[in-house]
N, C-alpha and C positions, 0 to 999 in steps of 0.2 A: 851244426851243418851250415856251410856257407852257400851263398848263391852261386850258381854255375850256369853260364850260357852254353847252349848246346847247338851244334851245327845241324843243318838240314839232314845230312846223312845219319847223324846220331838219332835225330827225331824219327827218321824212317825205320831205323833199327828198333827203337823203342816201341813203335807202333805194332810191330810184329811179334814181340817177345812175350806178350802176356796171354796166358791160357785161360784166365778167368777175370771177371769184372772186379773181384776182390783184390787180386794182385795188381791190376791196373790202378784201382783207387788208392791202394797203399803206396804205389809209386808216385801218383799225383800228389798225395799228401806229404811225401818226403821231399818234394821239390822246393818248398819254401820254408823259411825259418819259422813262420807263423802257422799254426795248425789251420788246416782247411777242412771245413765241414761239407762233405759232398753226399751225405746220406739222404734217404728219401724224406725223413722228417724235415730236414732243411729245405728241400724242394717244396714240401707241403707248406711250410711257413712262408716261403717266398711267393708261391702261387696265391696263398691266402691274402698276403699283403698287397698283391697286385690285383686282387678281385677276380681271379681266374677260376676259383673253385665252384662258384655258383653263378655261372653266366646266365644272362637273361634270354639266351637262345638255346635251341636244341641242335645237336650235331649228330648226324647219322653217318656212320662210316661203313662202307661196303668194301669188302676185300675179296678178290677173286684170284685164284692161282691156276694158271694153265701149265702145260708142259714146259713152256719157255719163259713165261712172264708172270709177274706178280702185279696186279692192278689194284690201286687204292683210289676209291672215289669218296670225296667228302662233300 
């Protein structure tokens, strides 16, 4: 598979055509000739290497949903 540049209109089409994250990930992995590892295990390794898995602080996340809005407080 060769490299292919896509136009912004093609990118907009691609953004809307995937019905699941699995299909989108498969498409992402097919865009480059080298395999791309996008799974959760890879994210975990990157986060661990960056020291993000065991922060020295606590984070409290509050989420409230009203009829119109979704509010996230960190």
